N, C-alpha and C positions, 0 to 999 in steps of 0.2 A: 615073259613079262606079266607080272600080276597087276602092278600099278604103274603109273607114270607120275612120279613126284618130283624127280630131279634128273637133269641130263647126266649128272655125275654118277648116277646109280648104275649106268649101263656102260658096256665096253665100247671102244671105238667102232668095232665091227657092227655091233647092234645099232648104234646111232646111225652109221652109214647105211645099214640095211633099211632102217626106217625112212631115211631120206630117199633112197632108191625107190622104195615103195610109194612115197608121196609123189615123186616126179612121174612115176608110171601111172598113178591114179589121175594125176592132172592131165597127162597126155590122153588117157582114156576118156576123161570127162569132155575134152574138146574134140575128140575124134568120133567116138562111137556112143558116148553117153555113159550112164551109170549102171553098174551091176547092183541088183537088189541084195547085197550081202548083209545088210542090217535088217532085213525083213523079220518082223516079229520081235525086234529088240527095241528097248526104250532106254534113252539116256536121261537120268535125273540130273538137273543142273541146279546146284546150290549157289546162290549169290549173296554175299555180304556187301558187295560193292556194285555200283552202277557199271554197265558194260554196253558197248556197241559191238566191237569186233568179236570178242569172246563169245557173247551170247549168240549172235547171228551166225558166226562161222560154225560153231558146234551144232546149232539147230539145223542149218542147211546141210552139214555133213551127214547127219542122220537121215534127213529127208531124202537127200539124193541117193543114199544107199538103201532106201526102202523102209527105213525105220522111223522112229519118232523121238521127240525130245520134250521133256517136261520141265518148265521153268518154275523154280521155287524161290520166291523173293525173301529178303531178310525178315520181313514181318511174319511170313508164314512159318518159318522154322525157328528163328532166334537161336541159331546154333550155339550150344554151350550155355545158353541163358534160359530160354523157355524150356528147353529139354537138353539133357546131356548129349554130348557128341556120340558117345558109345550107343545110346538108345536110338538116336537118329540113324546112325549107320546100320544098326541091325533091323530097324523097321523098314527103311528104304530098300535094304537088300532083298526083302520079300516082295517088292513091288516092281523094281526095275532091274535091268541086266548090267548096268554100268553107271557110275557116278562121276560128275565133274564138280569141283568146288572152287569158287573164287572167294578167297578169304583175306582177312586182315593179318591174322597171326598164322605163321607157318605151322606151329604146333597143332592147330586145328585140323589142317588137311592131313597131317601125319597121323593124328589120332583117328580121324575118320577112316583112313586106310587100314589102321590096326584092327578096327572092329567090323568093318564092312566085309560081307561075304561075296561081294562083287568087286570088279576092278574100280580103282579110284584114280582120277586124273587131277593133277594140280593145275587149275585154270589161272592161278596167280596167287602169290602170298607175299608177305613183306620181305621174305628172304630171296625168293627167286621167281622166275616166270618161264618154266621149261617149254611150254607150248610155243611161246613167242620165240624162244631160242631155236627151236626146230624150224619154224618158218623163216627165221633169219638165215640159218645155215642153208636152207633150201634156196633162198634168194641169191646167196653168195655163190652157191654151186651152179646155179643157172647162168650166172654172169661169168664165172671163171673156171668152171669145171671142178674136178676133184683135186686140183693141184695143191700139194702141200707147200708150206712156206709162204702163203699169202700173208700180207700185213693188214690186220684188222685193228682199227683204232676207234676207241670210244671216247667221247668228249662230254664232260658234265658230271652229274651226280652219280656216285658209285652205288646205284640202287639195285633193286631186284632184277631188272632187265639186264643190267651190266653183269650181274653174277652169272646168269644163264648164258649170256653171250661169251663171257670169259671161259666158262666150262666147256661149251661146245667147241670153241676154238681150240682149246687144249686137247680135246678128244680127237679132233680132225687134223691136228698138226698145223694149225694156222697161228702165226705169231700174233699175240694180243698186246695192245698198248692202250693205256688209259691216261687221260689228262683230266685231273679233278682238283678242285681247290682244297686247301687245308680244312679238315673237319668234315669233309664229304667223301671220304675214302670208302673203298669196298670193305666189307666185313672181313676181319682178319681170318676167321675160320674158312670163309669162302676162298680167300687168297691162298691159304695153306693147302686146301684141297686142290686148287688149280695147279699149284706148284708140284704137288705129288703126281698129278696126271701129266703135266708138262715134262717131268723128268722121264716118264715112260715113252712119250711120243716125240720128244725132241723139239717141243714148242718153246719159243722164247716169250717171256712175259716182261713187260716194261711198265713202270709206274712213274708218272711225271706230274709236275705241277703246271708246266707250260704247255698249253694246248698245241702250239705250233711244233714243239718237240714231239708230242704224242702222235701227230699225224704225218710226220716226215716220211715220205715214201709209201704212204698207205694206199692200198687198193680199195679199202673200205673205210668210210668214216661214218660213225653211228652216233646219234645223240638222242636224248629223251627230254621230257619236260623237266624244268628246274624244280617244280613243286609237285610231288605225287599226291594222290588221294590219301587223306589222313594227315597231311602236313600243311594244311591251309593256313594255320596260325603262323607258319614260318615264311609265308609268301614275301612279305616286305623285306625281311632279312635276306632271303635268297636272291631277290631281284637286285640287291646291291652287290652280291658276291659273284654271280654267274655271268654277267655280260661279257667278260673277256673270253668266255668259253662258247660264245655264239658260233654256230657253223655258218659261215658266210663265204663269199667269193675269195676274200683275202686268205682265209684259212685254207681253202682248197688249193691255193697256189703251191703250197709246200708238199702236197700229196702227189701220187702217181697221176699222170695225165689222163688215164682211163678210170680214175677213182669213181666208185659209186657211193652215193649218200643214202643212208637209211635212218628211219625214225619209226618207232613202234606205234606212234599215234595214241591219243590225240596230241596234235602239235599246237603249241602257242606260237603262232607265226610272228616272225620278227622279234622273238625273244630268243629261244634256243636255236632257231633255224630261220633264215631269211626267206622271204617269198622267192627271191631270185634263185636260190639254191633248191628250195622245195619243188619248184615248178620248172627247174632247169634240166639240161640234158644229162646231168650226173645223177639225178634223183631216181630212186627205186622205191619210194615210200608207198606207192599204191600197189604195184605188183607184190611188194612185201606183205602188205595188209591182206591181199587176196590169197597169198600163199598160206595164211592161217587155215583156210578151209581145207586145203589139200594135205598139209602137214598133220592136221588134227584128224582128218579122215584116215590117214595111215596109222596114227596112234590108236584110234578106235578099233580099226580092223585088226591090228596086232593083238590088242588086249582081249578082244572078243574071239580071237582065234579063227578069223575068217579069211585071213591073208597072211 
């Protein structure tokens, strides 16, 4: 693995291998502590968007492994504006051993990886969110094991988080269903790619308008904010469209009795997800957030060749 730009770039075995490593590293963290396998290594973190989980989890992953992380704000770099992406990539490659970028445009992280001489991790783009997808898969496997044929349902906007969730489900043989309103569907190219993966793994994909249809028999229900960063001007419109897609106790009645509920956070409570569900017995939203640390530690270790 040279870079980590998309879940779909790797085989099912490679994805499962990363998850196995993440789970092992988490167990090690809680039993005997951390190995200094990142000693002498620095992660350069490029941010075009604000962040809580991405920034802290990557920073702590490096610190816990004996390394360091360097935060680079939007004003410090101006990626593609103040300086070309190609030049930024080549300059930083002489200073740090690995890069992570959280960007608006997916093309920016792709170009960064093209020119960088060190590994590049996609910390989020407008197309996908592969690090979140790995933490999601880890959380699901902790709840249900490696069983194939699980029913994973996403309710809401067909955004970047939904893309990576769909692709990781297809890679691992989990059936994926999405309930989204007209005009807020997954990108056709992402769906086509998922269909190609699903044909190889025997995964079923289902696309619905009715959220109750989407979650029927689901072991996992996943949702995300109705308005993502960069879409703020659409907030009023979206808040008229999405209320039927709220994850609440009524929606859960159509799912499996042992269903778990997931959200990548930040959550707008009592909009896409009610307090009753977010803080209830089915919720896994905080273990899911904490798994970002361990999943990303595994990605870092694999890219740096230390595990």
